[in-house]
N, CA, C and O of each residue as an XYZ file, in Angstrom:
956
protein
N     214.690     35.707    -50.340
C     216.113     34.949    -49.853
C     216.708     37.079    -49.523
O     216.873     38.005    -50.318
N     216.788     37.018    -48.538
C     217.652     38.157    -47.980
C     218.844     37.826    -47.481
O     219.074     36.849    -46.768
N     219.842     38.884    -47.965
C     221.123     39.018    -47.185
C     221.432     40.418    -46.560
O     221.800     41.409    -47.191
N     221.185     40.316    -44.981
C     221.767     41.853    -44.205
C     222.917     41.776    -44.301
O     223.462     40.908    -43.619
N     223.586     42.462    -44.995
C     225.083     42.616    -44.853
C     225.446     43.773    -43.511
O     224.835     44.833    -43.377
N     226.347     43.394    -42.766
C     226.405     44.173    -41.487
C     225.268     44.277    -40.466
O     224.772     45.285    -39.963
N     224.924     42.733    -40.252
C     223.480     42.748    -39.295
C     223.912     43.423    -38.254
O     223.407     44.545    -38.222
N     224.573     43.226    -37.464
C     225.092     43.983    -36.263
C     223.959     42.729    -35.516
O     223.682     41.547    -35.723
N     223.542     43.828    -34.546
C     222.506     43.260    -33.500
C     221.204     42.218    -34.041
O     220.515     41.558    -33.264
N     221.027     42.234    -35.639
C     220.154     41.936    -36.121
C     218.537     42.665    -35.912
O     217.476     42.042    -35.854
N     218.608     43.225    -35.879
C     217.569     43.750    -35.516
C     216.309     44.160    -37.088
O     215.093     44.324    -36.990
N     217.162     44.225    -38.400
C     216.608     43.981    -39.678
C     216.187     42.970    -39.683
O     215.010     42.668    -39.487
N     217.157     42.207    -39.930
C     217.031     40.436    -39.750
C     215.816     40.007    -39.046
O     214.930     39.460    -39.703
N     215.659     40.213    -37.644
C     214.613     39.697    -36.862
C     213.466     39.984    -37.601
O     212.793     39.051    -38.038
N     213.041     41.533    -37.871
C     211.943     42.130    -38.236
C     211.529     40.982    -39.792
O     210.490     40.324    -39.842
N     212.301     40.983    -40.602
C     212.250     40.772    -41.829
C     211.709     39.419    -41.628
O     210.603     39.065    -42.037
N     212.645     38.581    -40.895
C     212.405     36.990    -40.425
C     210.559     36.795    -40.388
O     209.803     36.215    -41.167
N     210.240     37.749    -38.816
C     209.238     37.838    -38.741
C     207.866     37.821    -39.896
O     206.864     37.106    -39.908
N     208.186     38.618    -40.565
C     207.101     38.785    -41.597
C     207.326     37.669    -42.931
O     206.793     37.897    -44.017
N     208.081     36.592    -42.722
C     207.947     35.381    -43.011
C     209.070     35.509    -44.334
O     208.648     34.905    -45.320
N     210.000     35.971    -44.481
C     211.382     35.984    -45.259
C     212.168     35.032    -45.096
O     211.653     34.177    -44.375
N     213.259     34.756    -45.456
C     213.949     33.825    -45.510
C     215.179     34.703    -44.958
O     215.037     35.776    -45.546
N     216.352     34.806    -44.104
C     217.204     35.599    -44.057
C     218.448     35.177    -43.434
O     218.474     34.415    -42.467
N     219.682     35.770    -44.099
C     220.984     35.556    -43.842
C     221.618     36.785    -43.400
O     221.753     37.771    -44.125
N     222.034     36.696    -42.096
C     222.625     37.884    -41.420
C     224.541     37.403    -41.489
O     225.219     36.465    -41.070
N     224.770     38.572    -42.205
C     226.556     38.741    -41.679
C     226.898     39.779    -41.152
O     226.428     40.916    -41.214
N     228.078     39.191    -40.410
C     228.472     40.601    -39.411
C     230.012     40.112    -39.120
O     230.283     38.913    -39.048
N     230.945     41.090    -38.968
C     232.371     40.743    -38.643
C     232.683     40.544    -37.154
O     233.538     39.736    -36.791
N     231.994     41.271    -36.324
C     231.705     41.196    -35.019
C     230.625     40.214    -34.149
O     229.463     40.332    -33.759
N     231.754     39.110    -34.066
C     231.371     38.157    -33.268
C     230.319     37.916    -31.871
O     229.415     37.120    -31.616
N     230.819     38.793    -31.309
C     229.812     39.898    -29.709
C     228.349     40.106    -30.278
O     227.465     39.528    -29.646
N     227.972     40.842    -31.368
C     227.153     41.308    -31.707
C     226.118     39.924    -32.662
O     224.914     39.750    -32.473
N     226.831     39.250    -33.477
C     226.189     37.984    -33.830
C     225.431     37.001    -32.995
O     224.311     36.505    -33.116
N     226.514     36.852    -31.991
C     225.710     36.279    -30.701
C     224.754     36.877    -29.745
O     224.547     36.402    -28.629
N     224.211     37.872    -30.188
C     223.717     38.417    -29.591
C     222.194     38.584    -30.170
O     221.093     38.433    -29.640
N     222.676     39.022    -31.709
C     221.611     38.764    -32.291
C     220.880     36.883    -32.476
O     219.676     36.641    -32.560
N     221.595     36.205    -32.490
C     221.577     35.009    -32.645
C     220.828     34.543    -31.110
O     219.915     33.719    -31.163
N     221.272     35.126    -29.715
C     220.257     35.341    -28.786
C     218.816     35.340    -28.560
O     218.130     34.489    -27.994
N     218.327     36.943    -29.348
C     217.677     37.461    -29.381
C     216.314     36.727    -30.361
O     215.129     36.600    -30.055
N     217.070     36.324    -31.654
C     216.363     35.532    -33.093
C     216.155     34.138    -31.798
O     215.078     34.421    -31.273
N     216.644     32.971    -31.180
C     216.137     31.905    -30.155
C     215.144     32.583    -29.277
O     214.065     31.998    -29.180
N     215.261     33.507    -28.731
C     214.351     33.749    -27.953
C     212.920     34.358    -28.266
O     211.974     34.686    -27.551
N     213.156     34.371    -29.624
C     211.856     34.759    -30.447
C     211.229     33.913    -31.524
O     210.248     34.148    -32.231
N     211.980     32.939    -31.481
C     211.729     31.373    -32.077
C     211.771     31.659    -33.635
O     211.023     31.126    -34.455
N     212.844     32.661    -33.937
C     213.361     32.733    -35.337
C     214.195     32.054    -35.953
O     215.191     32.023    -35.230
N     214.391     31.452    -36.923
C     215.322     30.660    -37.922
C     215.998     31.403    -38.772
O     215.760     31.380    -39.980
N     217.253     32.418    -38.031
C     218.023     32.987    -39.150
C     219.135     32.538    -39.428
O     219.666     32.017    -38.448
N     219.794     32.504    -40.436
C     221.162     31.825    -40.347
C     222.390     33.068    -40.032
O     222.684     33.790    -40.985
N     222.895     33.232    -39.067
C     223.997     34.727    -39.003
C     225.539     33.690    -38.970
O     225.902     32.744    -38.271
N     226.247     34.575    -40.294
C     227.462     33.962    -40.119
C     228.813     34.980    -40.135
O     228.691     36.005    -40.807
N     229.713     34.822    -39.640
C     230.492     35.529    -38.996
C     231.773     35.741    -40.436
O     232.644     34.953    -40.804
N     231.518     36.706    -40.811
C     232.329     36.937    -42.122
C     232.490     38.394    -42.391
O     231.691     39.298    -42.147
N     233.646     38.454    -42.927
C     234.491     39.445    -44.148
C     233.528     39.927    -45.177
O     233.314     39.099    -46.062
N     232.829     41.171    -45.296
C     231.920     41.506    -46.608
C     232.960     41.764    -48.022
O     232.576     41.870    -49.187
N     234.454     41.827    -47.483
C     235.056     41.569    -48.371
C     235.257     40.672    -49.136
O     235.705     40.804    -50.275
N     234.841     39.298    -48.419
C     235.343     37.901    -48.722
C     233.977     36.921    -49.071
O     233.938     35.717    -49.328
N     233.265     37.574    -49.010
C     231.653     36.945    -49.381
C     231.734     36.248    -50.878
O     232.100     36.983    -51.796
N     231.415     34.875    -51.173
C     231.494     34.160    -51.939
C     230.176     33.764    -52.643
O     230.212     32.882    -53.501
N     228.905     34.431    -52.291
C     227.691     34.016    -52.688
C     227.598     34.080    -54.367
O     228.344     34.968    -54.781
N     227.075     33.567    -55.158
C     226.506     33.391    -56.193
C     225.167     33.125    -56.866
O     224.697     32.036    -57.194
N     224.469     34.767    -57.051
C     223.438     34.540    -57.870
C     222.141     33.893    -56.502
O     221.211     33.211    -56.931
N     222.213     34.181    -54.938
C     221.287     33.481    -54.229
C     220.521     34.156    -53.659
O     219.683     33.673    -52.897
N     220.622     35.331    -53.878
C     219.449     35.964    -53.014
C     218.766     37.026    -53.984
O     219.102     37.453    -55.089
N     217.831     37.254    -53.271
C     216.483     38.312    -53.926
C     216.661     39.719    -53.786
O     216.387     40.637    -54.559
N     217.255     39.713    -52.469
C     217.778     41.497    -52.413
C     219.040     40.915    -51.239
O     219.096     39.832    -50.656
N     219.673     41.718    -51.199
C     220.784     42.336    -49.990
C     220.656     43.765    -49.590
O     220.447     44.669    -50.399
N     220.833     43.980    -47.902
C     220.610     45.056    -47.276
C     221.848     45.304    -46.624
O     222.583     44.523    -46.018
N     221.957     46.523    -46.849
C     223.744     47.270    -46.458
C     223.051     48.729    -45.663
O     223.104     49.837    -46.197
N     222.585     48.542    -44.673
C     222.117     49.473    -43.738
C     223.145     49.921    -42.710
O     224.079     49.240    -42.286
N     222.775     51.397    -42.313
C     223.384     51.704    -40.979
C     224.815     52.347    -40.881
O     225.442     52.430    -39.825
N     225.297     52.829    -42.203
C     226.485     53.100    -42.640
C     227.615     52.344    -42.580
O     228.728     52.814    -42.341
N     227.312     50.839    -42.850
C     228.187     49.938    -42.924
C     228.585     50.127    -44.224
O     228.597     48.901    -44.120
N     228.922     50.402    -45.337
C     229.078     50.996    -46.571
C     230.325     52.049    -46.287
O     230.104     53.103    -45.689
N     231.399     51.764    -46.664
C     232.605     52.634    -47.165
C     233.711     52.917    -46.025
O     234.446     53.904    -45.989
N     233.691     52.189    -45.393
C     235.467     51.955    -44.266
C     236.489     51.656    -45.187
O     237.573     52.170    -44.913
N     236.429     50.812    -46.430
C     237.682     50.321    -46.905
C     238.164     51.315    -48.138
O     237.258     51.989    -48.627
N     239.155     51.440    -48.555
C     240.110     52.610    -49.231
C     238.847     52.222    -50.825
O     237.900     51.437    -50.856
N     239.385     53.148    -51.935
C     238.318     53.193    -53.148
C     238.381     51.292    -53.820
O     237.611     50.377    -54.111
N     239.324     51.492    -53.789
C     238.960     49.771    -54.700
C     238.855     48.465    -53.791
O     238.736     47.316    -54.217
N     238.912     48.812    -52.630
C     238.160     47.873    -52.048
C     236.558     47.715    -51.563
O     235.997     46.712    -51.120
N     235.966     49.195    -51.826
C     234.506     49.548    -51.910
C     233.906     49.140    -52.788
O     232.794     48.624    -52.674
N     234.694     49.330    -54.129
C     234.265     48.872    -55.652
C     234.005     47.455    -55.282
O     232.889     46.936    -55.270
N     235.459     46.701    -54.892
C     234.708     45.120    -54.737
C     233.877     44.845    -53.910
O     233.400     43.714    -54.002
N     233.621     45.307    -53.336
C     232.238     45.074    -52.126
C     230.876     45.416    -52.537
O     229.939     44.933    -51.902
N     230.649     46.236    -53.579
C     229.974     46.222    -54.668
C     229.925     45.186    -55.647
O     228.955     44.638    -56.170
N     230.958     45.046    -55.772
C     231.023     43.616    -56.989
C     230.289     42.717    -56.381
O     229.169     42.453    -56.819
N     230.848     42.036    -55.162
C     230.352     40.918    -54.026
C     229.128     41.229    -53.782
O     228.480     40.210    -53.544
N     228.406     42.336    -53.722
C     226.698     42.279    -53.821
C     226.098     41.589    -54.989
O     225.342     40.627    -55.122
N     226.869     42.651    -56.017
C     225.822     42.000    -57.481
C     226.623     40.859    -57.330
O     227.090     41.003    -58.460
N     227.121     39.978    -56.975
C     227.117     38.848    -57.713
C     226.588     37.789    -56.242
O     226.624     36.559    -56.283
N     226.224     38.417    -55.291
C     225.603     37.598    -54.534
C     223.664     37.468    -54.556
O     222.934     36.755    -53.869
N     223.250     38.683    -55.860
C     222.208     38.794    -55.981
C     221.504     37.873    -57.376
O     222.168     37.537    -58.357
N     220.525     37.678    -57.247
C     219.749     36.993    -58.382
C     219.789     38.240    -59.822
O     219.814     39.465    -59.704
N     219.784     37.549    -60.937
C     219.203     38.659    -62.114
C     218.109     39.443    -61.687
O     217.148     38.802    -61.261
N     218.006     40.884    -61.699
C     216.834     41.622    -61.130
C     216.862     41.396    -60.168
O     215.767     41.727    -59.713
N     217.784     40.771    -59.004
C     217.940     41.249    -57.413
C     217.964     42.682    -57.138
O     218.384     43.584    -57.863
N     217.413     42.751    -55.899
C     217.967     44.381    -55.682
C     218.448     44.718    -54.717
O     218.204     44.020    -53.733
N     219.464     46.085    -54.513
C     220.135     46.190    -53.240
C     219.697     47.148    -52.550
O     219.569     48.211    -53.156
N     219.402     47.124    -51.404
C     219.419     48.373    -50.770
C     220.397     48.933    -49.801
O     220.545     48.541    -48.644
N     221.318     50.281    -50.633
C     222.317     50.660    -50.003
C     221.944     51.927    -49.234
O     221.275     52.755    -49.851
N     222.348     52.238    -47.738
C     222.391     53.114    -47.222
C     223.312     53.490    -46.535
O     223.832     52.728    -45.720
N     223.948     55.439    -46.805
C     225.244     55.584    -46.210
C     225.096     57.040    -46.155
O     224.166     57.558    -46.772
N     225.758     57.614    -45.612
C     225.777     59.016    -45.267
C     226.164     60.083    -46.506
O     226.935     59.760    -47.411
N     225.614     61.208    -46.432
C     225.430     61.707    -47.885
C     226.595     62.878    -47.609
O     226.383     63.758    -46.775
N     227.522     62.837    -48.179
C     228.938     63.692    -48.027
C     228.287     64.866    -48.453
O     228.705     65.567    -47.531
N     227.589     65.643    -49.124
C     226.770     67.018    -49.217
C     226.119     67.205    -47.840
O     226.540     68.038    -47.037
N     225.611     66.811    -47.722
C     225.090     67.077    -46.230
C     226.486     67.268    -44.897
O     226.478     68.136    -44.025
N     227.597     66.179    -45.092
C     228.222     66.459    -43.751
C     229.383     67.818    -43.908
O     229.682     68.661    -43.062
N     229.741     67.698    -44.928
C     230.679     68.830    -45.356
C     230.102     69.945    -44.676
O     230.925     70.375    -43.868
N     229.320     70.424    -44.664
C     228.589     71.886    -44.142
C     228.880     71.995    -42.859
O     229.009     73.033    -42.209
N     228.979     70.923    -42.516
C     229.242     71.423    -40.587
C     230.907     70.881    -39.847
O     231.213     70.597    -38.689
N     231.609     70.911    -40.969
C     232.656     70.186    -40.320
C     233.760     71.032    -40.369
O     233.893     71.854    -41.276
N     234.794     70.856    -39.202
C     234.967     70.050    -38.577
C     233.724     70.511    -37.425
O     233.309     71.656    -37.243
N     233.354     69.458    -36.837
C     232.509     69.186    -35.721
C     232.954     68.773    -34.323
O     234.020     68.291    -33.938
N     231.828     69.098    -33.664
C     232.468     67.985    -32.099
C     230.784     68.384    -31.318
O     230.121     69.357    -30.958
N     230.717     66.839    -31.385
C     229.463     66.995    -30.067
C     229.293     66.084    -29.595
O     229.643     65.054    -30.173
N     228.624     66.021    -28.210
C     228.278     65.469    -27.131
C     226.923     64.708    -27.152
O     225.759     65.026    -27.398
N     227.558     63.586    -26.794
C     225.617     62.413    -26.513
C     225.781     61.464    -25.775
O     226.736     60.688    -25.746
N     224.892     61.481    -25.168
C     224.691     60.336    -24.037
C     224.829     58.636    -24.538
O     224.291     58.104    -25.509
N     225.562     58.143    -23.711
C     225.464     56.516    -24.282
C     224.979     55.509    -22.985
O     224.589     55.991    -21.921
N     225.059     54.090    -23.226
C     224.469     53.142    -22.118
C     225.376     53.272    -21.088
O     226.143     52.309    -21.056
N     225.570     54.056    -20.275
C     226.728     54.170    -19.129
C     227.647     55.008    -19.158
O     228.597     55.115    -18.382
N     227.282     55.865    -20.410
C     229.147     56.452    -20.303
C     228.194     57.673    -21.372
O     227.115     57.398    -21.895
N     228.845     58.890    -21.494
C     229.035     59.988    -21.915
C     229.821     60.180    -22.951
O     230.934     60.043    -22.443
N     230.026     60.466    -24.364
C     230.435     60.175    -25.327
C     230.980     61.882    -25.860
O     230.258     62.838    -25.578
N     231.983     62.040    -26.449
C     232.652     63.059    -27.192
C     233.213     62.600    -28.408
O     234.097     61.747    -28.488
N     232.616     63.255    -29.452
C     232.721     62.729    -31.012
C     233.583     63.973    -31.659
O     233.174     65.125    -31.799
N     234.800     63.488    -31.998
C     235.065     64.683    -33.239
C     235.535     64.665    -34.443
O     236.606     64.118    -34.705
N     234.945     65.141    -35.149
C     235.098     65.100    -37.001
C     235.690     65.924    -37.541
O     235.745     67.116    -37.238
N     236.314     65.264    -38.590
C     236.947     66.075    -39.455
C     237.073     65.651    -40.920
O     237.572     64.581    -41.268
N     236.639     66.468    -41.653
C     236.590     65.753    -43.211
C     237.839     66.342    -44.032
O     238.067     67.552    -44.056
N     238.605     65.425    -44.680
C     239.268     65.401    -45.423
C     238.927     65.762    -46.992
O     238.454     64.861    -47.685
N     239.119     66.852    -47.475
C     238.091     67.238    -48.942
C     239.375     66.688    -49.827
O     238.975     66.578    -50.986
N     240.519     66.368    -49.746
C     241.117     65.165    -50.978
C     240.596     64.032    -51.106
O     239.970     63.765    -52.131
N     240.763     63.011    -49.963
C     240.247     62.159    -49.813
C     238.961     61.506    -49.690
O     238.671     60.315    -49.799
N     238.125     62.694    -49.398
C     236.448     62.361    -49.072
C     236.231     61.510    -48.120
O     235.296     60.709    -48.149
N     237.073     61.598    -47.181
C     236.991     60.784    -45.946
C     236.990     61.491    -44.494
O     237.729     62.408    -44.135
N     235.668     60.641    -43.514
C     235.545     61.820    -42.318
C     236.484     61.002    -41.784
O     236.761     59.859    -42.150
N     237.079     61.789    -40.686
C     237.810     60.880    -39.744
C     237.210     60.972    -38.885
O     236.358     61.853    -39.001
N     237.209     60.289    -37.672
C     235.827     60.166    -36.133
C     237.164     59.325    -35.213
O     237.760     58.248    -35.216
N     237.137     60.820    -34.363
C     237.724     60.131    -33.180
C     236.765     60.368    -31.755
O     236.558     61.436    -31.178
N     236.335     59.200    -31.451
C     235.126     58.870    -30.251
C     236.144     58.911    -28.726
O     237.178     58.253    -28.612
N     235.670     59.686    -27.808
C     235.813     59.313    -26.776
C     235.040     59.067    -25.365
O     234.587     60.146    -24.985
N     234.828     58.334    -24.736
C     233.786     57.517    -23.796
C     234.387     57.890    -22.503
O     235.562     57.823    -22.142
N     233.249     58.329    -21.831
C     233.803     58.499    -20.471
C     232.585     57.667    -19.568
O     231.369     57.812    -19.437
N     233.728     56.612    -18.963
C     232.150     55.799    -18.360
C     231.960     56.456    -17.180
O     232.538     57.467    -16.781
N     231.053     55.767    -16.615
C     230.542     55.897    -15.018
C     231.550     55.923    -13.592
O     231.364     56.430    -12.485
N     232.836     55.033    -14.239
C     233.995     55.149    -12.992
C     234.729     56.060    -13.478
O     235.879     55.864    -13.086
N     234.641     57.281    -14.365
C     235.565     57.955    -15.183
C     236.552     57.449    -15.640
O     237.444     58.275    -15.832
N     236.838     56.271    -15.952
C     237.554     55.943    -16.961
C     237.539     56.319    -17.991
O     236.555     57.056    -17.929
N     238.069     56.429    -19.455
C     238.137     56.994    -20.488
C     238.553     55.958    -21.629
O     239.708     55.538    -21.697
N     237.551     55.565    -22.525
C     238.156     54.892    -23.955
C     238.147     55.669    -24.711
O     237.463     56.677    -24.535
N     238.975     55.477    -25.948
C     239.258     56.320    -27.478
C     239.157     55.190    -28.182
O     239.526     54.049    -27.904
N     238.468     55.745    -29.390
C     238.440     54.816    -30.572
C     238.448     55.953    -31.769
O     237.982     57.084    -31.627
N     239.092     55.428    -33.034
C     239.353     56.482    -34.171
C     238.629     55.507    -35.421
O     238.442     54.325    -35.132
N     238.348     55.835    -36.369
C     238.121     55.601    -38.043
C     238.010     56.370    -38.414
O     237.835     57.342    -37.678
N     238.030     56.568    -40.143
C     237.149     56.829    -40.548
C     236.666     56.226    -42.295
O     237.120     55.299    -42.966
N     235.827     56.998    -42.512
C     234.901     56.599    -43.756
C     234.637     57.541    -44.753
O     234.334     58.725    -44.607
N     234.877     56.465    -46.475
C     234.783     57.161    -47.261
C     233.382     57.528    -47.525
O     232.575     56.601    -47.599
N     232.911     58.899    -47.700
C     231.969     59.522    -47.831
C     231.473     59.684    -49.549
O     232.517     59.865    -50.175
N     230.300     59.682    -50.493
C     229.904     59.610    -51.314
C     229.229     60.840    -51.851
O     228.526     61.180    -50.900
N     229.054     61.598    -52.697
C     228.443     62.365    -52.937
C     227.314     61.543    -54.139
O     227.916     60.603    -54.657
N     226.290     61.642    -54.520
C     225.224     61.050    -55.301
C     225.692     60.339    -56.368
O     225.812     59.124    -56.527
N     226.089     61.831    -57.506
C     226.564     61.248    -58.406
C     227.785     60.224    -58.668
O     227.951     59.509    -59.657
N     228.413     60.317    -57.776
C     229.891     59.290    -58.272
C     229.487     58.003    -57.681
O     229.826     57.009    -58.323
N     228.541     57.735    -56.104
C     227.965     56.748    -56.323
C     227.111     55.664    -57.136
O     226.873     54.458    -57.199
N     226.865     56.675    -57.609
C     225.456     56.455    -58.678
C     226.223     55.817    -60.049
O     225.926     54.837    -60.732
N     227.473     56.906    -60.175
C     228.076     56.282    -61.545
C     228.940     54.996    -61.271
O     228.853     54.055    -62.061
N     229.661     54.934    -60.324
C     230.084     53.781    -59.620
C     229.424     52.515    -59.880
O     229.714     51.529    -60.557
N     228.367     52.868    -59.074
C     227.161     51.258    -59.076
C     226.218     50.938    -60.824
O     225.740     49.860    -61.175
N     226.206     52.069    -61.509
C     226.009     51.978    -62.955
C     226.822     51.181    -63.375
O     226.386     50.093    -63.750
N     228.370     51.465    -63.462
C     229.086     50.593    -63.977
C     229.823     49.154    -63.068
O     230.906     48.650    -63.368
N     229.259     48.865    -62.352
C     228.982     47.533    -61.138
C     228.161     47.385    -62.042
O     229.037     47.047    -62.839
N     227.202     47.333    -62.675
C     226.062     46.563    -62.927
C     224.777     46.419    -62.370
O     224.020     45.454    -62.265
N     224.701     47.677    -62.018
C     223.719     48.245    -61.185
C     222.619     49.288    -61.986
O     223.028     49.951    -62.939
N     221.314     49.377    -61.571
C     220.180     50.414    -61.936
C     219.902     50.670    -61.186
O     219.314     49.788    -60.560
N     220.016     52.074    -60.478
C     219.704     52.714    -59.626
C     218.333     53.068    -59.957
O     218.223     53.743    -60.980
N     217.310     52.788    -59.366
C     216.096     53.060    -59.261
C     215.140     53.870    -58.231
O     214.069     54.260    -58.696
N     215.365     54.091    -57.183
C     215.116     55.220    -56.531
C     216.503     55.609    -55.181
O     217.277     54.850    -54.598
N     216.351     56.772    -55.117
C     217.031     57.905    -54.552
C     215.808     58.220    -52.862
O     214.586     58.361    -52.904
N     216.661     58.243    -51.638
C     216.026     58.997    -50.682
C     216.761     59.505    -50.107
O     217.877     59.208    -50.533
N     216.811     60.363    -49.069
C     217.565     61.585    -47.989
C     217.220     60.959    -46.647
O     218.033     61.143    -45.741
N     216.148     60.257    -46.398
C     215.466     59.827    -44.914
C     215.107     58.920    -45.318
O     214.825     58.794    -46.510
N     214.996     57.923    -44.380
C     214.085     56.473    -44.128
C     212.178     57.293    -44.358
O     211.345     56.730    -45.068
N     211.898     58.511    -43.665
C     210.742     58.696    -43.484
C     210.286     59.158    -44.667
O     209.079     59.379    -44.761
N     211.233     59.417    -45.902
C     210.748     60.137    -47.360
C     211.123     59.121    -48.006
O     212.260     59.249    -48.460
N     210.651     58.212    -48.220
C     211.566     57.282    -49.218
C     210.680     57.987    -50.936
O     209.522     58.174    -51.309
N     212.284     58.194    -51.608
C     212.017     58.755    -52.919
C     212.097     59.809    -53.075
O     212.200     60.251    -54.219
N     212.082     60.514    -52.130
C     212.651     62.095    -51.900
C     213.916     62.410    -51.653
O     214.259     61.856    -50.609
N     214.849     63.094    -52.162
C     215.675     63.157    -52.043
C     215.999     65.121    -52.110
O     215.358     65.820    -52.893
N     216.836     65.585    -51.363
C     216.903     67.108    -51.541
C     218.341     67.472    -51.371
O     218.799     68.208    -50.497
N     218.928     66.919    -52.227
C     220.478     67.343    -51.970
C     221.221     67.545    -50.673
O     221.042     66.877    -49.654
N     222.356     68.868    -50.872
C     222.678     68.528    -49.421
C     222.112     69.057    -48.162
O     222.791     69.215    -47.148
N     220.454     69.412    -48.280
C     219.843     68.770    -46.990
C     219.300     67.620    -46.586
O     218.657     67.492    -45.544
N     219.548     66.701    -47.430
C     219.114     65.389    -47.367
C     220.493     65.060    -46.342
O     221.608     65.564    -46.481
N     220.036     63.981    -45.188
C     221.180     63.507    -44.273
C     221.877     62.337    -45.232
O     223.101     62.230    -45.312
N     221.304     61.802    -45.676
C     221.916     60.009    -45.870
C     221.234     59.772    -47.363
O     220.275     60.447    -47.740
N     221.638     59.082    -47.896
C     222.080     58.765    -48.962
C     221.323     57.488    -49.506
O     221.985     56.873    -50.342
N     219.915     56.881    -49.177
C     219.910     55.741    -49.633
C     219.295     54.985    -50.585
O     218.071     54.873    -50.525
N     219.759     54.575    -51.244
C     219.930     53.873    -52.859
C     219.363     52.245    -52.750
O     219.855     51.253    -52.212
N     218.064     52.464    -53.538
C     217.601     51.289    -54.351
C     218.179     50.642    -55.782
O     218.367     51.338    -56.779
N     218.367     49.572    -55.742
C     219.186     49.589    -57.271
C     219.052     48.084    -57.451
O     219.078     47.300    -56.502
N     218.880     47.653    -58.975
C     218.725     46.650    -59.118
C     219.580     46.236    -60.282
O     220.051     46.829    -61.252
N     219.609     44.972    -59.821
C     221.425     43.899    -60.850
C     220.981     44.022    -62.140
O     219.883     43.565    -62.460
N     221.703     44.587    -62.929
C     221.237     43.904    -64.334
C     221.697     42.974    -64.857
O     222.742     42.416    -64.524
N     221.019     42.693    -65.700
C     221.240     41.019    -65.787
C     222.490     40.625    -67.133
O     222.788     39.461    -67.400
N     222.841     41.331    -67.554
C     223.910     41.768    -68.422
C     225.292     42.009    -67.871
O     226.304     41.984    -68.572
N     225.273     42.302    -66.251
C     226.550     42.449    -65.736
C     226.948     43.988    -65.918
O     226.361     44.957    -66.399
N     228.425     43.756    -65.218
C     229.023     45.491    -65.148
C     229.332     45.976    -66.519
O     229.364     45.117    -67.400
N     229.500     46.870    -66.751
C     229.865     47.361    -68.177
C     231.494     47.499    -68.051
O     232.232     47.810    -67.116
N     231.694     47.170    -69.255
C     233.265     46.944    -69.895
C     234.008     48.129    -69.743
O     233.612     49.267    -69.998
N     235.756     47.596    -69.056
C     236.234     49.030    -69.226
C     236.779     49.443    -67.931
O     236.427     48.507    -67.213
N     237.221     50.010    -67.419
C     237.792     50.569    -66.085
C     236.316     51.345    -65.679
O     235.470     51.715    -66.492
N     236.243     51.505    -63.973
C     235.293     52.039    -63.376
C     235.653     53.555    -62.918
O     236.403     53.789    -61.970
N     234.975     54.635    -63.770
C     235.810     55.731    -63.852
C     236.026     56.433    -62.430
O     235.315     56.129    -61.472
N     236.817     57.174    -62.363
C     237.377     57.737    -60.875
C     237.609     59.116    -60.803
O     238.380     59.626    -61.616
N     236.911     59.966    -59.731
C     236.627     61.106    -59.797
C     237.951     61.787    -59.906
O     239.052     61.355    -59.564
N     237.639     62.929    -60.445
C     239.150     63.687    -61.151
C     240.074     64.188    -59.990
O     239.514     64.178    -58.894
N     241.352     64.618    -59.999
C     241.850     65.084    -59.342
C     242.074     66.846    -59.126
O     242.081     67.416    -60.217
N     242.207     67.540    -58.243
C     241.635     69.008    -57.902
C     242.849     69.463    -58.577
O     243.222     70.589    -58.250
N     243.533     68.854    -59.427
C     244.796     69.969    -60.142
C     244.545     69.505    -61.763
O     245.162     69.931    -62.739
N     243.536     68.582    -61.746
C     243.300     68.087    -63.752
C     242.563     68.926    -64.366
O     241.467     69.254    -63.913
N     243.110     69.465    -65.635
C     241.764     70.204    -66.570
C     241.043     69.505    -66.783
O     241.171     68.481    -67.455
N     239.660     70.106    -65.990
C     238.494     69.441    -66.623
C     237.265     70.257    -66.564
O     236.133     69.815    -66.370
N     237.570     71.395    -66.735
C     236.654     72.512    -67.489
C     236.783     72.864    -68.936
O     237.918     72.958    -69.403
N     235.427     73.129    -69.924
C     235.699     73.398    -71.296
C     236.973     73.974    -71.718
O     237.734     73.528    -72.577
N     237.167     75.488    -70.687
C     237.881     76.413    -70.649
C     239.320     75.940    -70.907
O     240.028     76.225    -71.872
N     239.669     75.008    -69.647
C     240.757     74.490    -69.382
C     241.311     73.406    -70.312
O     242.500     73.319    -70.616
N     240.276     72.535    -70.766
C     240.695     71.860    -72.040
C     240.948     72.300    -73.163
O     241.618     71.570    -73.893
N     240.520     73.583    -73.662
C     240.846     74.515    -75.018
C     242.336     75.088    -74.636
O     243.280     75.030    -75.425
N     242.397     75.500    -73.669
C     243.718     76.063    -73.248
C     245.040     75.033    -73.539
O     246.035     75.333    -74.198
N     244.763     73.696    -72.844
C     245.437     72.613    -73.090
C     245.391     71.930    -74.396
O     246.155     70.965    -74.428
N     244.500     72.206    -75.859
C     244.365     70.980    -76.530
C     245.947     72.233    -77.737
O     246.307     73.410    -77.703
N     246.266     71.207    -78.422
C     247.496     71.482    -79.410
C     246.996     72.522    -80.324
O     245.766     72.573    -80.329
N     247.516     73.270    -81.013
C     246.923     74.154    -81.952
C     246.634     73.206    -83.393
O     247.176     72.106    -83.499
N     245.769     73.722    -84.429
C     245.650     72.764    -85.345
C     246.650     72.644    -86.157
O     247.002     71.562    -86.626
N     247.250     73.841    -86.420
C     248.701     73.367    -87.256
C     249.942     72.113    -86.717
O     250.852     71.568    -87.342
N     249.474     71.982    -85.279
C     250.094     71.169    -85.049
C     251.562     71.930    -84.163
O     252.105     71.233    -83.306
N     251.940     72.899    -84.354
C     253.093     73.478    -83.641
C     252.971     73.742    -82.231
O     253.917     74.226    -81.609
């Protein structure tokens, strides 16, 4: 049993179903789900496509694997992103696996701010990106120039994580990271800032999440170095 979160057009779900897996696809976009269902029907695949928000999933120990691919994770605030990971954990059976695919923060920040052009289906797109180093969010503005010269604009932001931060969060949420990859073509190989993606394979620990609050990264002005801590420590005599 596999849950494909953010299944979109159902590319992974349909391929997995063709290989004999039982797949549930979940997405918030009704147009994409409709196209995915039509494609599955054309190929005689029985796939249950659900229209739902990942923050509201209520599965409990139902799946052997959860997939969250194509930078589907990270669009919410930090607390909501942690809650999504908790939903993923609850949806898995003990020792079930999560495959989480996201953009590597350490790779992206090297080219910010950035402006790129690319061709889409019947349009040309201009994409402007800027990175907020305080919130660790990538802000994207996309302008689509259609064939009739009409223009459409969309904006969004996504939280990007470095490996050490997302790994620490997943550890405290009840996962054990077993493999990290920097590209689909190189499973198990990660080269830090030279790797464009963070593809994490993690196992649900049967004992569940750790007790206590999930650690948060320190603010920029916090005294985190050993030298700073020594300067701020009170004198031994208490004066």
